[in-house]
C-alpha positions as CSV (number, residue, x, y, z in Angstrom):
1,M,117.7,-34.4,108.7
2,K,119.8,-34.2,111.4
3,V,123.2,-35.9,111.4
4,A,125.4,-36.4,114.7
5,L,128.8,-36.1,113.2
6,S,130.1,-37.0,116.4
7,E,129.7,-40.8,115.8
8,H,132.7,-42.7,116.1
9,H,133.4,-46.0,114.4
10,G,137.0,-46.8,114.6
11,G,136.7,-50.0,112.8
12,D,135.6,-47.7,109.4
13,E,138.1,-45.2,110.2
14,D,141.1,-48.0,110.6
15,E,139.5,-49.4,106.9
16,L,139.6,-46.1,105.4
17,R,143.5,-45.8,106.3
18,Q,144.2,-49.3,105.2
19,S,142.2,-48.9,101.8
20,A,144.3,-45.5,101.3
21,A,147.6,-47.2,101.9
22,V,146.7,-50.3,99.4
23,N,145.8,-47.9,96.8
24,F,149.1,-45.9,97.3
25,K,150.9,-49.4,96.8
26,R,148.7,-50.2,93.8
27,V,150.1,-46.7,92.1
28,A,153.7,-47.5,93.0
29,T,153.5,-51.2,91.5
30,I,151.7,-49.6,88.4
31,A,153.9,-47.0,87.6
32,P,157.3,-48.8,86.7
33,A,155.6,-51.5,84.7
34,A,153.1,-49.2,83.0
35,I,156.1,-47.2,81.9
36,L,157.9,-50.4,80.7
37,L,154.8,-51.3,78.4
38,A,154.5,-47.8,77.4
39,A,158.0,-48.2,75.6
40,I,157.5,-51.4,74.0
41,P,154.9,-50.0,71.2
42,L,157.5,-46.9,70.7
43,C,160.3,-49.7,70.0
44,L,158.0,-51.6,67.6
45,L,157.1,-48.5,65.7
46,L,160.8,-47.4,65.4
47,L,161.5,-51.1,64.0
48,L,158.6,-50.4,61.6
49,L,159.6,-47.3,60.4
50,A,162.8,-48.5,59.9
51,S,161.9,-51.3,57.5
52,S,158.8,-49.4,56.0
53,P,159.8,-45.8,55.1
54,V,156.7,-43.4,55.3
55,Q,155.8,-42.0,52.1
56,P,154.7,-38.4,52.1
57,Q,151.3,-38.9,50.2
58,D,150.6,-40.9,53.6
59,Y,149.8,-38.4,55.5
60,P,147.8,-35.2,54.5
61,A,149.4,-31.5,55.2
62,V,147.4,-30.7,58.4
63,Q,148.3,-28.7,61.5
64,A,148.1,-31.0,64.5
65,M,148.2,-30.0,68.3
66,G,150.5,-32.2,69.6
67,D,153.4,-32.4,72.0
68,Q,155.4,-30.0,69.4
69,N,158.1,-29.1,71.5
70,G,159.6,-32.3,72.8
71,S,158.4,-31.7,76.3
72,P,158.7,-34.3,78.9
73,E,155.8,-36.5,79.6
74,E,153.0,-35.2,81.9
75,P,152.7,-36.5,85.7
76,G,150.4,-39.4,85.5
77,A,152.1,-40.7,82.4
78,A,152.2,-44.0,83.9
79,A,148.2,-43.6,84.5
80,W,147.9,-43.2,80.8
81,A,149.6,-45.9,79.6
82,A,148.2,-48.4,82.6
83,V,144.8,-48.1,80.4
84,P,143.9,-51.2,78.7
85,V,142.5,-51.0,75.2
86,A,139.8,-53.2,74.0
87,G,142.0,-56.3,73.3
88,E,145.9,-57.1,72.8
89,K,147.5,-55.5,69.5
90,K,145.4,-52.6,68.9
91,C,145.9,-49.0,68.5
92,D,145.5,-47.1,71.6
93,V,142.6,-44.8,70.2
94,F,142.7,-42.8,73.7
95,R,146.2,-41.6,73.4
96,G,146.5,-38.8,70.5
97,K,146.5,-35.2,69.6
98,W,143.9,-33.0,67.9
99,V,144.6,-32.1,64.1
100,Y,143.2,-29.3,62.3
101,R,140.7,-30.3,59.4
102,P,139.3,-27.3,58.2
103,D,137.3,-29.2,55.4
104,A,136.0,-32.2,57.4
105,P,132.1,-32.3,56.9
106,A,129.8,-31.6,59.7
107,Y,128.1,-34.9,61.3
108,Y,125.0,-32.5,62.4
109,T,124.2,-29.0,62.9
110,N,121.8,-27.6,65.6
111,E,119.3,-27.2,62.8
112,T,119.4,-30.7,61.6
113,C,119.2,-32.0,65.2
114,H,116.3,-31.5,67.4
115,A,117.4,-33.2,70.4
116,I,120.0,-30.5,71.4
117,S,119.3,-29.0,74.9
118,D,119.5,-25.1,75.1
119,Q,122.3,-25.5,77.9
120,Q,124.5,-27.0,75.0
121,N,123.4,-25.7,71.9
122,C,125.9,-22.9,71.5
123,M,125.6,-21.7,68.0
124,K,122.0,-20.9,68.9
125,F,123.0,-19.0,71.6
126,G,125.7,-16.7,69.8
127,R,128.7,-18.3,69.7
128,P,131.0,-16.1,67.5
129,D,133.4,-18.8,66.1
130,A,132.8,-22.2,64.3
131,E,136.5,-23.3,64.5
132,F,136.2,-25.3,67.6
133,L,134.4,-27.9,65.2
134,K,137.2,-28.2,62.6
135,W,139.3,-30.3,64.9
136,R,139.7,-34.1,64.5
137,W,141.0,-36.5,67.5
138,E,143.9,-38.6,65.7
139,P,145.5,-41.6,67.7
140,D,148.9,-41.9,68.0
141,G,149.9,-44.6,65.3
142,C,146.7,-45.4,64.0
143,K,143.4,-43.9,62.5
144,L,140.1,-43.3,64.4
145,P,137.3,-44.3,61.6
146,W,134.5,-41.5,61.4
147,F,131.5,-42.6,63.3
148,A,129.1,-44.6,60.7
149,A,125.9,-44.1,62.0
150,A,124.3,-47.1,59.6
151,E,126.9,-49.1,61.0
152,F,126.0,-48.2,64.7
153,M,122.6,-48.9,63.8
154,E,123.4,-52.3,62.7
155,T,125.8,-53.0,65.6
156,T,123.1,-52.2,68.1
157,R,120.0,-53.3,66.4
158,G,117.4,-54.6,68.6
159,K,119.0,-53.3,71.7
160,S,119.0,-51.0,74.2
161,I,121.7,-48.7,75.7
162,A,122.0,-46.7,79.1
163,F,123.9,-43.9,80.2
164,V,124.2,-43.9,84.3
165,G,125.5,-41.0,86.2
166,D,125.4,-37.4,85.7
167,S,124.5,-34.5,83.2
168,L,127.5,-35.2,81.5
169,G,126.1,-38.5,80.6
170,R,123.1,-36.9,79.1
171,N,125.5,-34.5,77.3
172,H,126.6,-37.7,76.0
173,M,123.5,-39.4,75.0
174,Q,122.3,-36.2,73.1
175,S,125.4,-36.6,71.1
176,L,124.6,-40.1,70.1
177,L,121.0,-39.2,69.6
178,C,122.1,-36.4,67.0
179,L,124.4,-38.5,65.2
180,L,121.9,-41.4,64.8
181,S,119.1,-39.1,63.6
182,S,120.7,-39.1,60.0
183,V,119.5,-42.2,59.4
184,D,116.3,-43.0,61.4
185,E,114.1,-40.3,63.4
186,P,114.0,-41.0,66.9
187,E,110.7,-41.0,69.1
188,D,110.8,-39.3,72.5
189,I,109.0,-42.1,74.9
190,S,110.1,-40.6,78.2
191,L,106.5,-39.8,79.3
192,R,105.8,-43.4,79.1
193,Y,108.2,-44.1,81.9
194,T,108.3,-40.6,84.3
195,T,107.6,-37.2,84.0
196,D,111.1,-36.2,85.5
197,Y,113.4,-34.2,82.9
198,N,116.6,-36.1,83.9
199,F,115.1,-39.5,83.0
200,K,114.7,-39.7,79.0
201,R,114.2,-42.5,76.8
202,W,114.4,-42.3,72.8
203,Y,113.2,-45.0,70.8
204,F,114.6,-45.8,67.0
205,P,111.5,-47.5,65.3
206,N,113.2,-48.5,62.0
207,H,116.0,-50.2,64.3
208,N,114.5,-51.1,67.5
209,L,117.1,-49.4,69.5
210,T,116.5,-47.4,72.7
211,L,118.8,-45.2,74.2
212,A,118.0,-43.6,78.2
213,T,119.8,-41.6,80.5
214,F,119.3,-42.0,84.3
215,W,120.2,-39.1,86.3
216,A,122.4,-39.8,89.5
217,P,125.4,-37.8,89.8
218,F,126.7,-39.7,92.6
219,L,125.6,-43.1,91.6
220,V,124.5,-44.0,94.8
221,R,121.6,-43.5,97.2
222,T,121.4,-40.2,98.2
223,T,119.3,-38.3,100.9
224,D,119.1,-34.5,101.9
225,A,121.0,-33.6,104.9
226,R,120.8,-29.9,104.9
227,G,120.1,-27.1,102.2
228,G,118.8,-29.5,99.5
229,Q,120.2,-29.9,96.2
230,T,122.4,-26.7,95.8
231,L,125.7,-26.3,95.4
232,E,126.1,-25.3,98.6
233,G,123.9,-27.9,100.2
234,I,125.3,-30.7,102.2
235,L,124.1,-34.2,100.9
236,T,124.4,-37.5,102.5
237,L,126.0,-40.6,100.2
238,H,125.1,-44.3,101.1
239,L,128.1,-45.7,99.6
240,D,127.2,-49.1,99.7
241,E,123.6,-48.9,97.9
242,P,123.4,-48.1,94.4
243,H,120.8,-45.5,93.7
244,P,117.7,-47.2,93.0
245,S,116.1,-44.4,90.4
246,W,118.6,-46.5,88.2
247,S,119.4,-49.9,90.0
248,A,115.8,-50.9,89.6
249,E,116.1,-50.1,85.9
250,I,119.3,-51.4,84.7
251,G,118.6,-54.8,84.2
252,A,116.6,-54.2,81.1
253,F,119.4,-52.7,79.3
254,H,122.1,-54.6,77.2
255,H,124.8,-51.8,77.3
256,V,125.2,-49.7,80.2
257,I,127.9,-46.6,80.2
258,V,128.8,-45.4,83.7
259,S,130.2,-42.0,84.1
260,A,130.4,-39.5,87.2
261,G,132.8,-37.4,89.3
262,Q,132.1,-33.6,89.0
263,W,129.6,-33.5,91.7
264,F,132.0,-34.9,94.4
265,Y,133.4,-31.6,94.8
266,R,130.3,-30.0,97.0
267,P,130.1,-30.6,100.7
268,L,128.9,-34.4,101.4
269,I,128.3,-36.7,104.4
270,Y,129.1,-40.6,103.7
271,Y,127.5,-43.5,104.8
272,R,127.9,-47.0,104.6
273,N,126.4,-50.3,106.3
274,G,123.9,-47.9,108.0
275,R,126.7,-46.2,109.8
276,L,128.3,-42.9,109.5
277,L,131.6,-42.7,108.1
278,G,132.6,-39.3,107.9
279,C,132.5,-36.1,105.6
280,S,134.5,-34.0,103.2
281,A,134.4,-30.1,102.8
282,C,131.3,-30.2,105.6
283,G,132.5,-27.7,107.7
284,R,132.4,-29.7,111.2
285,E,135.2,-29.8,113.3
286,N,134.0,-33.2,115.2
287,A,133.4,-35.0,111.8
288,T,136.2,-37.5,110.3
289,E,137.3,-36.1,107.5
290,V,137.3,-38.4,104.4
291,S,138.8,-38.0,101.0
292,R,136.4,-37.0,98.0
293,F,138.5,-39.3,96.0
294,Q,138.1,-42.2,98.6
295,A,134.4,-41.8,98.5
296,Y,134.0,-41.6,95.0
297,R,136.0,-45.0,94.9
298,M,133.5,-46.6,97.0
299,A,130.6,-45.2,95.2
300,L,132.1,-46.2,91.8
301,R,132.7,-49.6,93.2
302,T,129.3,-50.3,94.1
303,A,128.0,-48.6,90.7
304,L,130.2,-51.2,88.9
305,K,129.4,-54.3,90.8
306,A,125.5,-53.4,90.4
307,V,125.5,-53.0,86.6
308,M,127.3,-56.3,86.2
309,E,124.8,-58.0,88.4
310,R,121.9,-57.0,86.2
311,K,120.1,-59.7,84.6
312,D,122.6,-61.4,81.6
313,R,122.0,-59.6,78.2
314,E,123.9,-61.7,75.3
315,G,126.4,-59.8,74.1
316,G,125.8,-56.8,76.6
317,I,128.7,-54.9,77.6
318,T,129.5,-52.1,80.9
319,F,131.3,-49.1,79.8
320,L,133.1,-47.1,82.4
321,R,133.7,-43.6,80.8
322,T,136.7,-41.5,82.2
323,F,136.6,-38.3,83.9
324,S,136.0,-35.2,81.5
325,P,138.0,-32.3,82.9
326,A,136.2,-28.8,83.6
327,H,138.4,-25.9,82.0
328,F,137.5,-22.8,84.1
329,E,140.0,-19.9,84.2
330,D,140.1,-16.8,86.9
331,G,137.5,-18.6,88.8
332,D,135.3,-21.5,89.0
333,W,131.6,-22.1,88.6
334,T,130.4,-20.2,91.6
335,D,132.8,-17.0,91.1
336,G,133.1,-15.6,88.1
337,G,135.1,-18.3,86.1
338,S,134.9,-18.9,82.3
339,C,136.4,-20.7,79.5
340,P,137.1,-18.2,76.7
341,R,139.7,-20.2,74.6
342,T,139.0,-20.9,70.9
343,R,141.6,-23.5,70.1
344,P,142.6,-27.0,71.5
345,L,146.0,-26.9,73.7
346,A,149.0,-29.1,72.7
347,S,150.0,-31.9,75.0
348,H,152.7,-30.0,76.5
349,E,150.2,-27.1,77.6
350,K,148.2,-28.7,79.7
351,K,149.0,-31.9,82.3
352,L,146.7,-34.0,83.6
353,E,147.4,-33.0,87.6
354,G,145.4,-32.4,90.8
355,D,142.0,-33.4,91.0
356,D,141.8,-34.7,87.9
357,L,144.2,-36.9,87.9
358,E,143.1,-37.9,91.1
359,F,139.8,-39.0,89.7
360,Y,141.2,-40.4,86.9
361,L,143.6,-43.1,88.9
362,A,140.5,-44.0,91.1
363,Q,138.6,-44.8,87.7
364,V,141.3,-47.1,86.3
365,E,142.2,-48.7,89.0
366,E,138.6,-49.5,90.2
367,F,138.2,-50.6,86.4
368,L,141.1,-53.0,86.5
369,E,139.6,-54.7,89.7
370,A,135.9,-54.7,88.0
371,E,137.6,-56.0,84.8
372,R,139.4,-59.0,86.7
373,R,136.1,-59.8,88.5
374,A,134.2,-59.4,85.1
375,R,136.5,-62.0,83.5
376,E,136.0,-64.5,86.0
377,V,132.7,-64.8,85.6
378,G,132.5,-64.6,81.9
379,L,131.4,-60.8,81.7
380,K,132.1,-57.7,79.6
381,I,133.6,-54.5,81.1
382,R,135.4,-51.9,78.8
383,L,137.2,-48.7,79.4
384,L,136.1,-45.6,77.1
385,G,139.2,-43.4,78.0
386,T,137.9,-39.7,76.9
387,T,139.8,-38.1,79.5
388,R,143.2,-37.4,77.8
389,A,141.2,-36.2,74.4
390,M,139.2,-34.0,76.5
391,L,141.8,-32.4,78.3
392,L,143.2,-30.7,75.8
393,R,139.6,-28.9,74.5
394,P,139.1,-26.0,76.3
395,D,137.3,-24.5,73.6
396,G,134.6,-27.2,73.5
397,H,132.6,-25.7,76.2
398,P,129.4,-23.3,76.2
399,N,131.0,-21.1,78.2
400,R,128.2,-18.3,78.3
401,Q,126.8,-19.1,74.9
402,C,123.9,-21.3,76.6
403,N,120.3,-20.5,77.8
404,W,120.7,-21.3,81.4
405,P,117.7,-22.1,84.0
406,R,117.2,-18.8,85.9
407,S,118.9,-19.7,88.8
408,N,122.1,-20.5,86.9
409,V,122.0,-17.1,84.6
410,G,125.3,-15.3,84.3
411,R,127.4,-18.3,85.3
412,A,129.7,-19.8,82.6
413,D,129.2,-23.4,81.7
414,C,132.9,-24.9,81.3
415,V,132.1,-28.7,82.6
416,H,129.6,-29.7,79.7
417,W,130.1,-29.6,76.0
418,C,128.8,-27.8,72.8
419,L,126.6,-29.9,70.4
420,P,128.0,-30.3,68.0
421,G,131.7,-30.1,69.1
422,P,134.4,-32.3,70.8
423,I,132.2,-34.8,72.3
424,D,130.7,-36.5,69.2
425,T,134.6,-38.0,69.4
426,W,132.9,-40.1,72.3
427,N,130.7,-41.7,70.0
428,E,133.7,-42.6,67.6
429,L,135.5,-44.1,70.4
430,L,132.0,-46.0,71.7
431,L,131.7,-47.7,68.1
432,Y,135.6,-48.2,68.0
433,V,135.7,-50.2,70.9
434,M,132.3,-51.9,70.2
435,K,133.9,-53.3,66.9
436,S,137.0,-53.9,68.5
437,D,135.3,-56.3,70.8
438,R,133.6,-57.9,68.1
439,G,137.1,-59.0,66.4
440,V,136.9,-56.1,63.6
441,K,140.4,-55.3,62.4
442,F,141.4,-51.6,61.8
443,A,144.2,-50.1,59.7
444,Q,147.1,-49.3,61.7
């Protein structure tokens, strides 16, 4: 497909500039208020501690990878504080630390779960250590309940859950499959719908629960422009059109979990309303440069709008899972980077910054706008804030302990997550948010 990148539409460029200015003002407005909001729970906690002394037996002796050196809050602290949790006066389970629990039981292994793909089956392909499995996410000021498979099954009995986005969404679904397989053996029913491996469906017969994954790494309609779907090939995104691979099917699902972001690093050309908008990293001097983060905002806005416009499902919830950072060191995906660490980081060792922060801010701001619209029409959208926890887990990736397709042999995977591994925490958080939404109270 030949694209004339020299096309010029002043209206679109003006809108981009105006949108960027609005977003800057949003951040400037959010930050002071968010910092104030963050201080209120701290004051309440200090009052509580003053009136109710903590007993030594209340907290077992564990090793915690927290901010132990009294370091200042990282850049983007206002963004963390601005993230709404499911309902008022509930613990912010998305903010905490990783705690070492060497005796914690395993939910599953690569031998008890048969749904793990070879790309994430780290123990099968020679990972030499298992210490990365012995850390548990502990929110500040409260406890995150263990994942209870039977409880999740009863909560979702007779329902369907769709994961829409890139391969990290499939990674997430495989974790949930493994967690649930301890109480009901899933059936792979994918071939009833498609022969494409990127679109999988599983059915739990004893609970009438269906899980599905729809691979749409950009969320919106995509066409090849040059080079095809390779790391270097340029693709065209139609930012105002949800990808039909999922948008045509999504009306049948009760709960939908949307996630994407990593693919926006590649060269891309953008269209909207059938007209050329510009490109990012496309290498064309006569092209209008569009920030990948601005394009991501547009794509995310389109996707959330499409999901919330699906056929009304009683009790259905739309979830936006926040950005999952990669942890390449000494290079990246294409030039020899790897992720050799074997333990989590403390808060002061890793800050949310750069591109990770930009993607995260885009998600939070688009979520807040979508949540406002959802309230007006009686719909539910919730944020699944996994970014902070996963930012501190460079040890949880397959690295080179995976079985890549032939085209990727020799590359380290520092994007996806080992199964079992830290990604199982995503489903602990998912169940917590689901239960919180139903008014279930938790010990603080």
